[in-house]
N, CA, C and O atoms as a GROMACS GRO file, in nm:
protein
  644
    1MET      N    1   5.186  12.070  11.620
    1MET     CA    2   5.291  11.989  11.586
    1MET      C    3   5.334  11.909  11.462
    1MET      O    4   5.416  11.946  11.378
    2LYS      N    5   5.290  11.836  11.464
    2LYS     CA    6   5.340  11.773  11.344
    2LYS      C    7   5.265  11.794  11.201
    2LYS      O    8   5.272  11.710  11.111
    3HIS      N    9   5.155  11.977  11.186
    3HIS     CA   10   5.110  12.051  11.124
    3HIS      C   11   5.208  12.096  11.042
    3HIS      O   12   5.234  12.072  10.924
    4LEU      N   13   5.272  12.184  11.150
    4LEU     CA   14   5.418  12.255  11.110
    4LEU      C   15   5.524  12.196  11.066
    4LEU      O   16   5.610  12.234  10.986
    5TYR      N   17   5.509  12.095  11.128
    5TYR     CA   18   5.685  12.023  11.000
    5TYR      C   19   5.643  12.003  10.871
    5TYR      O   20   5.728  12.040  10.790
    6SER      N   21   5.520  11.949  10.812
    6SER     CA   22   5.435  11.905  10.745
    6SER      C   23   5.491  12.018  10.641
    6SER      O   24   5.567  12.004  10.545
    7ILE      N   25   5.406  12.170  10.711
    7ILE     CA   26   5.408  12.295  10.617
    7ILE      C   27   5.573  12.300  10.611
    7ILE      O   28   5.651  12.279  10.518
    8ILE      N   29   5.589  12.330  10.722
    8ILE     CA   30   5.805  12.382  10.663
    8ILE      C   31   5.846  12.283  10.570
    8ILE      O   32   5.892  12.316  10.460
    9LEU      N   33   5.833  12.146  10.609
    9LEU     CA   34   5.884  12.110  10.458
    9LEU      C   35   5.825  12.100  10.344
    9LEU      O   36   5.903  12.096  10.248
   10ILE      N   37   5.690  12.094  10.315
   10ILE     CA   38   5.631  12.184  10.195
   10ILE      C   39   5.726  12.262  10.138
   10ILE      O   40   5.803  12.235  10.047
   11THR      N   41   5.713  12.352  10.195
   11THR     CA   42   5.789  12.539  10.174
   11THR      C   43   5.915  12.440  10.107
   11THR      O   44   5.934  12.415   9.988
   12ILE      N   45   5.975  12.406  10.196
   12ILE     CA   46   6.113  12.336  10.144
   12ILE      C   47   6.110  12.294  10.037
   12ILE      O   48   6.164  12.363   9.951
   13MET      N   49   6.054  12.177  10.002
   13MET     CA   50   6.047  12.165   9.852
   13MET      C   51   6.013  12.245   9.767
   13MET      O   52   6.065  12.222   9.658
   14ALA      N   53   5.911  12.378   9.771
   14ALA     CA   54   5.835  12.384   9.745
   14ALA      C   55   5.975  12.527   9.644
   14ALA      O   56   6.002  12.550   9.526
   15PHE      N   57   6.022  12.581   9.779
   15PHE     CA   58   6.155  12.616   9.711
   15PHE      C   59   6.300  12.531   9.619
   15PHE      O   60   6.352  12.516   9.509
   16THR      N   61   6.308  12.507   9.721
   16THR     CA   62   6.356  12.377   9.594
   16THR      C   63   6.357  12.404   9.470
   16THR      O   64   6.407  12.467   9.377
   17SER      N   65   6.287  12.339   9.504
   17SER     CA   66   6.192  12.259   9.280
   17SER      C   67   6.188  12.341   9.252
   17SER      O   68   6.196  12.330   9.129
   18VAL      N   69   6.176  12.516   9.291
   18VAL     CA   70   6.200  12.649   9.186
   18VAL      C   71   6.317  12.703   9.166
   18VAL      O   72   6.358  12.735   9.054
   19LEU      N   73   6.385  12.719   9.281
   19LEU     CA   74   6.579  12.732   9.276
   19LEU      C   75   6.666  12.657   9.130
   19LEU      O   76   6.752  12.692   9.048
   20TYR      N   77   6.585  12.540   9.157
   20TYR     CA   78   6.683  12.447   9.046
   20TYR      C   79   6.631  12.415   8.950
   20TYR      O   80   6.700  12.339   8.881
   21ALA      N   81   6.529  12.440   8.907
   21ALA     CA   82   6.406  12.403   8.805
   21ALA      C   83   6.510  12.497   8.680
   21ALA      O   84   6.569  12.602   8.706
   22GLU      N   85   6.511  12.429   8.552
   22GLU     CA   86   6.569  12.472   8.451
   22GLU      C   87   6.450  12.462   8.333
   22GLU      O   88   6.357  12.383   8.311
   23ASP      N   89   6.516  12.618   8.252
   23ASP     CA   90   6.447  12.553   8.153
   23ASP      C   91   6.529  12.482   7.950
   23ASP      O   92   6.500  12.478   7.830
   24SER      N   93   6.584  12.464   8.000
   24SER     CA   94   6.636  12.369   7.916
   24SER      C   95   6.776  12.296   7.999
   24SER      O   96   6.838  12.323   8.102
   25ALA      N   97   6.787  12.200   7.905
   25ALA     CA   98   6.859  12.110   8.039
   25ALA      C   99   7.067  12.110   7.977
   25ALA      O  100   7.106  12.140   7.865
   26VAL      N  101   7.138  12.076   8.074
   26VAL     CA  102   7.299  12.115   7.990
   26VAL      C  103   7.302  11.951   7.886
   26VAL      O  104   7.266  11.835   7.906
   27PRO      N  105   7.343  12.001   7.812
   27PRO     CA  106   7.425  11.919   7.728
   27PRO      C  107   7.474  11.771   7.753
   27PRO      O  108   7.574  11.769   7.824
   28MET      N  109   7.433  11.659   7.717
   28MET     CA  110   7.528  11.547   7.773
   28MET      C  111   7.669  11.561   7.681
   28MET      O  112   7.672  11.612   7.570
   29PRO      N  113   7.764  11.515   7.739
   29PRO     CA  114   7.903  11.520   7.701
   29PRO      C  115   7.884  11.428   7.643
   29PRO      O  116   7.798  11.343   7.666
   30ASN      N  117   8.022  11.432   7.493
   30ASN     CA  118   8.037  11.324   7.334
   30ASN      C  119   8.146  11.346   7.376
   30ASN      O  120   8.199  11.435   7.443
   31GLU      N  121   8.176  11.247   7.326
   31GLU     CA  122   8.386  11.181   7.263
   31GLU      C  123   8.436  11.288   7.380
   31GLU      O  124   8.495  11.384   7.332
   32SER      N  125   8.423  11.289   7.533
   32SER     CA  126   8.528  11.419   7.629
   32SER      C  127   8.542  11.287   7.727
   32SER      O  128   8.467  11.193   7.752
   33LEU      N  129   8.662  11.323   7.765
   33LEU     CA  130   8.778  11.263   7.854
   33LEU      C  131   8.677  11.343   7.990
   33LEU      O  132   8.603  11.442   7.990
   34ALA      N  133   8.714  11.255   8.085
   34ALA     CA  134   8.712  11.295   8.189
   34ALA      C  135   8.739  11.279   8.324
   34ALA      O  136   8.672  11.181   8.357
   35ILE      N  137   8.795  11.316   8.412
   35ILE     CA  138   8.833  11.233   8.526
   35ILE      C  139   8.792  11.312   8.670
   35ILE      O  140   8.804  11.432   8.693
   36GLY      N  141   8.738  11.200   8.764
   36GLY     CA  142   8.673  11.212   8.827
   36GLY      C  143   8.720  11.066   8.973
   36GLY      O  144   8.791  10.967   8.961
   37VAL      N  145   8.617  11.135   9.138
   37VAL     CA  146   8.656  10.988   9.220
   37VAL      C  147   8.515  10.984   9.278
   37VAL      O  148   8.422  11.064   9.268
   38VAL      N  149   8.524  10.874   9.339
   38VAL     CA  150   8.413  10.769   9.362
   38VAL      C  151   8.436  10.688   9.481
   38VAL      O  152   8.542  10.626   9.490
   39ALA      N  153   8.348  10.682   9.572
   39ALA     CA  154   8.339  10.603   9.673
   39ALA      C  155   8.193  10.508   9.725
   39ALA      O  156   8.089  10.526   9.789
   40ASP      N  157   8.276  10.379   9.636
   40ASP     CA  158   8.206  10.236   9.659
   40ASP      C  159   8.216  10.152   9.687
   40ASP      O  160   8.194  10.055   9.614
   41GLY      N  161   8.265  10.140   9.839
   41GLY     CA  162   8.253  10.043   9.985
   41GLY      C  163   8.432  10.078   9.931
   41GLY      O  164   8.498   9.979   9.964
   42GLY      N  165   8.513  10.172   9.871
   42GLY     CA  166   8.639  10.200   9.848
   42GLY      C  167   8.648  10.365   9.813
   42GLY      O  168   8.563  10.452   9.829
   43PHE      N  169   8.763  10.372   9.770
   43PHE     CA  170   8.765  10.517   9.777
   43PHE      C  171   8.871  10.543   9.664
   43PHE      O  172   8.934  10.437   9.656
   44GLY      N  173   8.922  10.631   9.572
   44GLY     CA  174   8.967  10.568   9.466
   44GLY      C  175   8.917  10.728   9.328
   44GLY      O  176   8.814  10.796   9.324
   45PRO      N  177   9.025  10.732   9.251
   45PRO     CA  178   8.984  10.862   9.157
   45PRO      C  179   8.967  10.765   8.988
   45PRO      O  180   9.024  10.656   8.987
   46PHE      N  181   8.932  10.784   8.927
   46PHE     CA  182   8.884  10.708   8.755
   46PHE      C  183   8.921  10.828   8.696
   46PHE      O  184   8.948  10.944   8.726
   47ILE      N  185   8.906  10.713   8.547
   47ILE     CA  186   8.870  10.788   8.444
   47ILE      C  187   8.811  10.744   8.373
   47ILE      O  188   8.821  10.624   8.350
   48ASN      N  189   8.702  10.846   8.291
   48ASN     CA  190   8.598  10.787   8.246
   48ASN      C  191   8.583  10.853   8.089
   48ASN      O  192   8.598  10.975   8.088
   49TYR      N  193   8.560  10.795   7.971
   49TYR     CA  194   8.534  10.911   7.830
   49TYR      C  195   8.382  10.893   7.807
   49TYR      O  196   8.326  10.806   7.873
   50ALA      N  197   8.348  10.929   7.764
   50ALA     CA  198   8.198  10.971   7.679
   50ALA      C  199   8.260  10.910   7.556
   50ALA      O  200   8.367  10.960   7.522
   51LEU      N  201   8.188  10.756   7.443
   51LEU     CA  202   8.200  10.774   7.360
   51LEU      C  203   8.105  10.819   7.320
   51LEU      O  204   8.119  10.802   7.199
   52ASN      N  205   7.961  10.893   7.340
   52ASN     CA  206   7.875  10.903   7.276
   52ASN      C  207   7.763  10.984   7.352
   52ASN      O  208   7.798  10.995   7.469
   53LYS      N  209   7.700  11.016   7.340
   53LYS     CA  210   7.580  11.080   7.462
   53LYS      C  211   7.513  10.990   7.575
   53LYS      O  212   7.462  11.031   7.679
   54ASP      N  213   7.526  10.833   7.523
   54ASP     CA  214   7.408  10.739   7.562
   54ASP      C  215   7.517  10.601   7.629
   54ASP      O  216   7.468  10.499   7.677
   55ILE      N  217   7.707  10.634   7.616
   55ILE     CA  218   7.776  10.518   7.625
   55ILE      C  219   7.933  10.608   7.699
   55ILE      O  220   8.030  10.656   7.640
   56HIS      N  221   7.897  10.600   7.862
   56HIS     CA  222   8.060  10.616   7.848
   56HIS      C  223   8.152  10.528   7.901
   56HIS      O  224   8.091  10.485   8.000
   57ILE      N  225   8.239  10.483   7.900
   57ILE     CA  226   8.359  10.412   7.937
   57ILE      C  227   8.549  10.440   8.022
   57ILE      O  228   8.635  10.518   7.981
   58GLY      N  229   8.557  10.354   8.135
   58GLY     CA  230   8.596  10.422   8.240
   58GLY      C  231   8.721  10.263   8.269
   58GLY      O  232   8.750  10.153   8.221
   59GLY      N  233   8.750  10.341   8.364
   59GLY     CA  234   8.897  10.260   8.448
   59GLY      C  235   8.884  10.318   8.590
   59GLY      O  236   8.883  10.440   8.606
   60GLN      N  237   8.873  10.237   8.689
   60GLN     CA  238   8.868  10.344   8.933
   60GLN      C  239   9.049  10.216   8.913
   60GLN      O  240   9.082  10.115   8.851
   61LEU      N  241   9.117  10.330   9.028
   61LEU     CA  242   9.172  10.302   9.105
   61LEU      C  243   9.161  10.302   9.240
   61LEU      O  244   9.138  10.417   9.278
   62GLY      N  245   9.166  10.229   9.326
   62GLY     CA  246   9.073  10.265   9.490
   62GLY      C  247   9.155  10.190   9.560
   62GLY      O  248   9.242  10.119   9.511
   63ALA      N  249   9.123  10.206   9.717
   63ALA     CA  250   9.238  10.183   9.808
   63ALA      C  251   9.062  10.155   9.916
   63ALA      O  252   8.969  10.228   9.879
   64PHE      N  253   9.034  10.064  10.028
   64PHE     CA  254   8.927  10.019  10.079
   64PHE      C  255   8.965   9.999  10.234
   64PHE      O  256   9.083  10.026  10.257
   65PHE      N  257   8.902   9.963  10.326
   65PHE     CA  258   8.952   9.942  10.444
   65PHE      C  259   8.821   9.795  10.453
   65PHE      O  260   8.701   9.822  10.462
   66ASP      N  261   8.862   9.677  10.450
   66ASP     CA  262   8.791   9.578  10.529
   66ASP      C  263   8.893   9.526  10.690
   66ASP      O  264   9.014   9.538  10.708
   67SER      N  265   8.752   9.448  10.816
   67SER     CA  266   8.818   9.473  10.891
   67SER      C  267   8.894   9.362  10.997
   67SER      O  268   8.940   9.346  11.110
   68GLU      N  269   8.871   9.305  10.878
   68GLU     CA  270   9.009   9.152  10.872
   68GLU      C  271   9.116   9.160  10.775
   68GLU      O  272   9.125   9.077  10.684
   69ALA      N  273   9.156   9.208  10.782
   69ALA     CA  274   9.220   9.211  10.651
   69ALA      C  275   9.348   9.375  10.679
   69ALA      O  276   9.320   9.483  10.627
   70GLU      N  277   9.506   9.351  10.784
   70GLU     CA  278   9.589   9.447  10.780
   70GLU      C  279   9.592   9.544  10.659
   70GLU      O  280   9.551   9.506  10.549
   71GLY      N  281   9.643   9.674  10.681
   71GLY     CA  282   9.762   9.731  10.600
   71GLY      C  283   9.645   9.769  10.480
   71GLY      O  284   9.523   9.754  10.483
   72LEU      N  285   9.730   9.821  10.378
   72LEU     CA  286   9.617   9.882  10.265
   72LEU      C  287   9.563   9.765  10.132
   72LEU      O  288   9.627   9.688  10.060
   73ASN      N  289   9.390   9.804  10.144
   73ASN     CA  290   9.353   9.728  10.012
   73ASN      C  291   9.368   9.819   9.948
   73ASN      O  292   9.399   9.935   9.974
   74TRP      N  293   9.337   9.748   9.824
   74TRP     CA  294   9.324   9.829   9.664
   74TRP      C  295   9.239   9.741   9.618
   74TRP      O  296   9.182   9.652   9.682
   75GLN      N  297   9.227   9.775   9.460
   75GLN     CA  298   9.121   9.772   9.427
   75GLN      C  299   9.118   9.856   9.253
   75GLN      O  300   9.124   9.979   9.247
   76ILE      N  301   9.109   9.779   9.142
   76ILE     CA  302   9.141   9.832   8.973
   76ILE      C  303   9.008   9.820   8.892
   76ILE      O  304   8.996   9.699   8.872
   77ALA      N  305   8.970   9.844   8.871
   77ALA     CA  306   8.859   9.844   8.771
   77ALA      C  307   8.804   9.941   8.672
   77ALA      O  308   8.832  10.059   8.650
   78VAL      N  309   8.702   9.843   8.608
   78VAL     CA  310   8.709   9.917   8.387
   78VAL      C  311   8.555   9.922   8.462
   78VAL      O  312   8.530   9.877   8.574
   79HIS      N  313   8.455   9.990   8.364
   79HIS     CA  314   8.342  10.030   8.382
   79HIS      C  315   8.284  10.074   8.256
   79HIS      O  316   8.352  10.145   8.181
   80MET      N  317   8.150  10.036   8.219
   80MET     CA  318   8.059  10.050   8.124
   80MET      C  319   7.939  10.068   8.167
   80MET      O  320   7.878   9.974   8.216
   81ARG      N  321   7.848  10.277   8.148
   81ARG     CA  322   7.797  10.350   8.180
   81ARG      C  323   7.662  10.320   8.062
   81ARG      O  324   7.708  10.348   7.952
   82ALA      N  325   7.575  10.292   8.055
   82ALA     CA  326   7.433  10.322   7.935
   82ALA      C  327   7.298  10.430   8.078
   82ALA      O  328   7.236  10.408   8.182
   83PHE      N  329   7.328  10.560   7.964
   83PHE     CA  330   7.213  10.591   7.988
   83PHE      C  331   7.126  10.555   7.915
   83PHE      O  332   7.132  10.512   7.800
   84LEU      N  333   6.991  10.580   8.022
   84LEU     CA  334   6.878  10.514   8.020
   84LEU      C  335   6.756  10.599   8.026
   84LEU      O  336   6.656  10.558   7.968
   85LEU      N  337   6.753  10.690   8.076
   85LEU     CA  338   6.622  10.784   8.059
   85LEU      C  339   6.668  10.957   8.096
   85LEU      O  340   6.716  10.977   8.208
   86ARG      N  341   6.658  11.040   8.030
   86ARG     CA  342   6.699  11.206   8.087
   86ARG      C  343   6.559  11.275   8.085
   86ARG      O  344   6.479  11.296   7.995
   87ILE      N  345   6.560  11.300   8.214
   87ILE     CA  346   6.432  11.456   8.238
   87ILE      C  347   6.528  11.598   8.303
   87ILE      O  348   6.552  11.620   8.422
   88GLN      N  349   6.573  11.685   8.180
   88GLN     CA  350   6.627  11.817   8.177
   88GLN      C  351   6.781  11.705   8.247
   88GLN      O  352   6.821  11.598   8.201
   89ASN      N  353   6.828  11.777   8.355
   89ASN     CA  354   6.968  11.816   8.363
   89ASN      C  355   7.012  11.609   8.460
   89ASN      O  356   7.108  11.532   8.463
   90MET      N  357   6.897  11.612   8.506
   90MET     CA  358   6.873  11.474   8.571
   90MET      C  359   6.870  11.247   8.509
   90MET      O  360   6.780  11.177   8.460
   91ASN      N  361   6.976  11.225   8.538
   91ASN     CA  362   7.006  11.088   8.366
   91ASN      C  363   6.996  10.940   8.473
   91ASN      O  364   7.070  10.890   8.558
   92VAL      N  365   6.904  10.916   8.434
   92VAL     CA  366   6.954  10.747   8.462
   92VAL      C  367   7.056  10.642   8.451
   92VAL      O  368   7.134  10.674   8.361
   93PHE      N  369   7.083  10.553   8.494
   93PHE     CA  370   7.148  10.447   8.429
   93PHE      C  371   7.149  10.346   8.504
   93PHE      O  372   7.096  10.324   8.613
   94ALA      N  373   7.249  10.254   8.400
   94ALA     CA  374   7.216  10.108   8.436
   94ALA      C  375   7.380  10.138   8.436
   94ALA      O  376   7.406  10.254   8.468
   95SER      N  377   7.518  10.037   8.401
   95SER     CA  378   7.612   9.995   8.450
   95SER      C  379   7.652   9.898   8.460
   95SER      O  380   7.547   9.847   8.499
   96ALA      N  381   7.710   9.831   8.459
   96ALA     CA  382   7.839   9.750   8.466
   96ALA      C  383   7.996   9.757   8.507
   96ALA      O  384   8.079   9.832   8.455
   97LYS      N  385   8.014   9.681   8.591
   97LYS     CA  386   8.250   9.677   8.660
   97LYS      C  387   8.232   9.572   8.671
   97LYS      O  388   8.136   9.511   8.719
   98PHE      N  389   8.330   9.538   8.624
   98PHE     CA  390   8.484   9.462   8.619
   98PHE      C  391   8.556   9.509   8.766
   98PHE      O  392   8.602   9.623   8.772
   99SER      N  393   8.566   9.418   8.883
   99SER     CA  394   8.715   9.473   8.964
   99SER      C  395   8.782   9.385   9.035
   99SER      O  396   8.708   9.307   9.095
  100VAL      N  397   8.896   9.367   9.052
  100VAL     CA  398   9.002   9.311   9.106
  100VAL      C  399   9.047   9.364   9.232
  100VAL      O  400   9.095   9.474   9.261
  101LEU      N  401   9.020   9.265   9.297
  101LEU     CA  402   9.096   9.349   9.485
  101LEU      C  403   9.197   9.263   9.495
  101LEU      O  404   9.214   9.151   9.446
  102GLY      N  405   9.281   9.350   9.586
  102GLY     CA  406   9.369   9.309   9.616
  102GLY      C  407   9.352   9.347   9.787
  102GLY      O  408   9.294   9.440   9.845
  103TYR      N  409   9.455   9.193   9.851
  103TYR     CA  410   9.432   9.260  10.008
  103TYR      C  411   9.579   9.246  10.059
  103TYR      O  412   9.639   9.141  10.036
  104ALA      N  413   9.647   9.365  10.139
  104ALA     CA  414   9.748   9.356  10.206
  104ALA      C  415   9.782   9.236  10.226
  104ALA      O  416   9.829   9.156  10.145
  105ASP      N  417   9.750   9.217  10.374
  105ASP     CA  418   9.814   9.045  10.389
  105ASP      C  419   9.757   8.911  10.348
  105ASP      O  420   9.702   8.832  10.426
  106SER      N  421   9.778   8.889  10.185
  106SER     CA  422   9.703   8.757  10.110
  106SER      C  423   9.770   8.776   9.999
  106SER      O  424   9.814   8.890   9.997
  107ASP      N  425   9.808   8.689   9.866
  107ASP     CA  426   9.782   8.686   9.731
  107ASP      C  427   9.679   8.634   9.676
  107ASP      O  428   9.679   8.565   9.574
  108ASP      N  429   9.578   8.667   9.747
  108ASP     CA  430   9.422   8.628   9.669
  108ASP      C  431   9.400   8.782   9.660
  108ASP      O  432   9.415   8.877   9.737
  109SER      N  433   9.336   8.752   9.470
  109SER     CA  434   9.272   8.845   9.411
  109SER      C  435   9.138   8.833   9.387
  109SER      O  436   9.109   8.850   9.268
  110PRO      N  437   9.017   8.803   9.484
  110PRO     CA  438   8.962   8.811   9.423
  110PRO      C  439   8.884   8.840   9.300
  110PRO      O  440   8.930   8.953   9.288
  111THR      N  441   8.807   8.829   9.203
  111THR     CA  442   8.700   8.946   9.082
  111THR      C  443   8.588   8.980   9.164
  111THR      O  444   8.559   8.960   9.282
  112ASN      N  445   8.505   9.068   9.017
  112ASN     CA  446   8.337   9.060   9.065
  112ASN      C  447   8.339   9.160   8.933
  112ASN      O  448   8.417   9.226   8.865
  113LEU      N  449   8.180   9.122   8.946
  113LEU     CA  450   8.131   9.163   8.834
  113LEU      C  451   8.038   9.199   8.904
  113LEU      O  452   7.990   9.138   9.000
  114GLY      N  453   7.997   9.333   8.847
  114GLY     CA  454   7.920   9.412   8.956
  114GLY      C  455   7.832   9.462   8.815
  114GLY      O  456   7.886   9.488   8.708
  115VAL      N  457   7.660   9.469   8.844
  115VAL     CA  458   7.566   9.568   8.768
  115VAL      C  459   7.498   9.703   8.840
  115VAL      O  460   7.393   9.656   8.882
  116ASN      N  461   7.498   9.818   8.870
  116ASN     CA  462   7.490   9.882   8.918
  116ASN      C  463   7.361  10.001   8.843
  116ASN      O  464   7.372  10.044   8.728
  117ILE      N  465   7.244  10.038   8.940
  117ILE     CA  466   7.219  10.135   8.859
  117ILE      C  467   7.184  10.262   8.961
  117ILE      O  468   7.197  10.260   9.083
  118GLY      N  469   7.139  10.368   8.882
  118GLY     CA  470   7.172  10.497   8.981
  118GLY      C  471   7.141  10.631   8.888
  118GLY      O  472   7.103  10.604   8.774
  119GLY      N  473   7.152  10.759   8.919
  119GLY     CA  474   7.155  10.917   8.860
  119GLY      C  475   7.280  10.984   8.839
  119GLY      O  476   7.376  10.975   8.915
  120MET      N  477   7.278  11.034   8.763
  120MET     CA  478   7.378  11.165   8.672
  120MET      C  479   7.296  11.267   8.693
  120MET      O  480   7.176  11.262   8.663
  121TRP      N  481   7.358  11.377   8.753
  121TRP     CA  482   7.316  11.529   8.682
  121TRP      C  483   7.433  11.531   8.760
  121TRP      O  484   7.499  11.477   8.848
  122TYR      N  485   7.410  11.711   8.604
  122TYR     CA  486   7.517  11.744   8.561
  122TYR      C  487   7.472  11.902   8.610
  122TYR      O  488   7.383  11.966   8.554
  123PRO      N  489   7.532  11.937   8.698
  123PRO     CA  490   7.472  12.145   8.746
  123PRO      C  491   7.554  12.160   8.626
  123PRO      O  492   7.483  12.208   8.538
  124PHE      N  493   7.618  12.150   8.603
  124PHE     CA  494   7.767  12.291   8.439
  124PHE      C  495   7.705  12.123   8.388
  124PHE      O  496   7.654  12.013   8.412
  125GLU      N  497   7.802  12.286   8.238
  125GLU     CA  498   7.866  12.154   8.154
  125GLU      C  499   7.988  12.075   8.156
  125GLU      O  500   8.084  12.085   8.080
  126ASN      N  501   7.975  12.011   8.236
  126ASN     CA  502   8.219  11.983   8.212
  126ASN      C  503   8.139  11.920   8.385
  126ASN      O  504   8.231  11.877   8.455
  127LEU      N  505   8.062  11.914   8.426
  127LEU     CA  506   8.033  11.838   8.593
  127LEU      C  507   7.939  11.714   8.581
  127LEU      O  508   7.834  11.698   8.518
  128GLY      N  509   8.020  11.619   8.675
  128GLY     CA  510   7.860  11.539   8.658
  128GLY      C  511   7.854  11.494   8.784
  128GLY      O  512   7.966  11.454   8.817
  129LEU      N  513   7.763  11.479   8.884
  129LEU     CA  514   7.752  11.483   9.061
  129LEU      C  515   7.658  11.341   8.981
  129LEU      O  516   7.562  11.323   8.906
  130PHE      N  517   7.789  11.244   9.080
  130PHE     CA  518   7.658  11.072   9.103
  130PHE      C  519   7.682  10.994   9.187
  130PHE      O  520   7.775  10.985   9.267
  131ALA      N  521   7.512  10.883   9.149
  131ALA     CA  522   7.482  10.805   9.290
  131ALA      C  523   7.394  10.653   9.288
  131ALA      O  524   7.302  10.674   9.209
  132GLY      N  525   7.387  10.574   9.318
  132GLY     CA  526   7.362  10.470   9.285
  132GLY      C  527   7.396  10.345   9.413
  132GLY      O  528   7.454  10.337   9.522
  133ILE      N  529   7.329  10.269   9.332
  133ILE     CA  530   7.313  10.111   9.386
  133ILE      C  531   7.378   9.992   9.366
  133ILE      O  532   7.453  10.072   9.309
  134ASN      N  533   7.433   9.870   9.352
  134ASN     CA  534   7.440   9.750   9.330
  134ASN      C  535   7.335   9.661   9.368
  134ASN      O  536   7.283   9.608   9.466
  135VAL      N  537   7.328   9.673   9.202
  135VAL     CA  538   7.210   9.490   9.228
  135VAL      C  539   7.212   9.381   9.220
  135VAL      O  540   7.127   9.299   9.256
  136PHE      N  541   7.329   9.364   9.162
  136PHE     CA  542   7.374   9.240   9.122
  136PHE      C  543   7.450   9.205   9.117
  136PHE      O  544   7.481   9.225   8.999
  137ALA      N  545   7.576   9.124   9.189
  137ALA     CA  546   7.662   9.082   9.166
  137ALA      C  547   7.740   8.953   9.178
  137ALA      O  548   7.715   8.852   9.244
  138PHE      N  549   7.813   8.973   9.119
  138PHE     CA  550   7.903   8.774   9.097
  138PHE      C  551   8.034   8.797   9.105
  138PHE      O  552   8.105   8.885   9.056
  139ASP      N  553   8.066   8.656   9.211
  139ASP     CA  554   8.199   8.669   9.234
  139ASP      C  555   8.309   8.588   9.180
  139ASP      O  556   8.377   8.525   9.261
  140LEU      N  557   8.332   8.581   9.078
  140LEU     CA  558   8.374   8.515   8.949
  140LEU      C  559   8.483   8.396   9.079
  140LEU      O  560   8.463   8.275   9.065
  141GLN      N  561   8.546   8.422   9.147
  141GLN     CA  562   8.660   8.336   9.245
  141GLN      C  563   8.558   8.197   9.317
  141GLN      O  564   8.587   8.077   9.316
  142GLU      N  565   8.448   8.256   9.368
  142GLU     CA  566   8.410   8.201   9.500
  142GLU      C  567   8.316   8.189   9.400
  142GLU      O  568   8.354   8.074   9.383
  143SER      N  569   8.209   8.204   9.300
  143SER     CA  570   8.062   8.154   9.165
  143SER      C  571   7.992   8.210   9.349
  143SER      O  572   7.957   8.127   9.433
  144ALA      N  573   7.988   8.328   9.365
  144ALA     CA  574   7.871   8.399   9.477
  144ALA      C  575   7.785   8.438   9.366
  144ALA      O  576   7.815   8.412   9.250
  145ILE      N  577   7.684   8.498   9.398
  145ILE     CA  578   7.540   8.551   9.305
  145ILE      C  579   7.513   8.666   9.442
  145ILE      O  580   7.499   8.643   9.562
  146GLY      N  581   7.513   8.764   9.386
  146GLY     CA  582   7.395   8.864   9.549
  146GLY      C  583   7.347   8.955   9.400
  146GLY      O  584   7.414   8.994   9.305
  147ILE      N  585   7.208   8.965   9.431
  147ILE     CA  586   7.161   9.018   9.398
  147ILE      C  587   7.038   9.144   9.494
  147ILE      O  588   6.986   9.054   9.560
  148GLY      N  589   6.976   9.249   9.534
  148GLY     CA  590   6.924   9.317   9.563
  148GLY      C  591   6.977   9.455   9.589
  148GLY      O  592   7.091   9.476   9.548
  149LEU      N  593   6.961   9.480   9.604
  149LEU     CA  594   6.967   9.672   9.731
  149LEU      C  595   7.118   9.640   9.768
  149LEU      O  596   7.121   9.584   9.878
  150GLY      N  597   7.261   9.660   9.707
  150GLY     CA  598   7.363   9.596   9.754
  150GLY      C  599   7.402   9.745   9.733
  150GLY      O  600   7.332   9.832   9.681
  151SER      N  601   7.543   9.760   9.791
  151SER     CA  602   7.626   9.843   9.848
  151SER      C  603   7.585   9.948   9.766
  151SER      O  604   7.549   9.922   9.652
  152PRO      N  605   7.584  10.107   9.824
  152PRO     CA  606   7.595  10.222   9.751
  152PRO      C  607   7.699  10.302   9.665
  152PRO      O  608   7.816  10.279   9.696
  153PHE      N  609   7.685  10.367   9.591
  153PHE     CA  610   7.873  10.444   9.570
  153PHE      C  611   7.783  10.557   9.558
  153PHE      O  612   7.662  10.580   9.567
  154ILE      N  613   7.924  10.636   9.528
  154ILE     CA  614   7.839  10.826   9.459
  154ILE      C  615   8.026  10.852   9.446
  154ILE      O  616   8.132  10.792   9.464
  155GLY      N  617   7.972  10.983   9.401
  155GLY     CA  618   8.115  10.983   9.333
  155GLY      C  619   8.104  11.157   9.175
  155GLY      O  620   7.995  11.151   9.116
  156MET      N  621   8.144  11.212   9.151
  156MET     CA  622   8.163  11.278   9.067
  156MET      C  623   8.219  11.307   8.917
  156MET      O  624   8.213  11.195   8.866
  157GLU      N  625   8.262  11.380   8.835
  157GLU     CA  626   8.359  11.345   8.744
  157GLU      C  627   8.326  11.471   8.756
  157GLU      O  628   8.248  11.518   8.838
  158PHE      N  629   8.446  11.584   8.589
  158PHE     CA  630   8.465  11.682   8.577
  158PHE      C  631   8.575  11.642   8.399
  158PHE      O  632   8.689  11.607   8.368
  159TYR      N  633   8.446  11.676   8.335
  159TYR     CA  634   8.554  11.678   8.190
  159TYR      C  635   8.598  11.805   8.114
  159TYR      O  636   8.554  11.919   8.098
  160LEU      N  637   8.745  11.704   8.060
  160LEU     CA  638   8.815  11.835   8.009
  160LEU      C  639   8.770  11.884   7.890
  160LEU      O  640   8.855  11.943   7.824
  161ASP      N  641   8.673  11.877   7.849
  161ASP     CA  642   8.621  11.931   7.657
  161ASP      C  643   8.573  12.073   7.749
  161ASP      O  644   8.523  12.170   7.692
   0.00000   0.00000   0.00000
């Protein structure tokens, strides 16, 4: 039975790689504005601008749930993404994010600085799908540092050019 599962898995992987293999890479966005949505502990829209093919900057609004806080909690963030490696339409990136959080039941607004790594796939010229994990987090209010494989995130962006 194990061999049957292995054969099925290998067959699926082979067909998937053949179906999604591409002869040439889709061009990276350059001097383009994008809108998108991201889920990273919260959920919300963002705007992104490709300064060039390797550096993108943007801002984000979001809402998130905290089991200890009642009501709607919010997040405002700015980010910078640097692409490090490109393999066809898959791009490895590192990003830095500065965020301010707000809790519905408190006047407290913690600020955080995070460093993420991830990958972005461009199936089409104007559509980017991305995911990654947080590898470094610094809570500026409590001077707390977190290092390791932290919060995952996933999102998509649509370039208007």
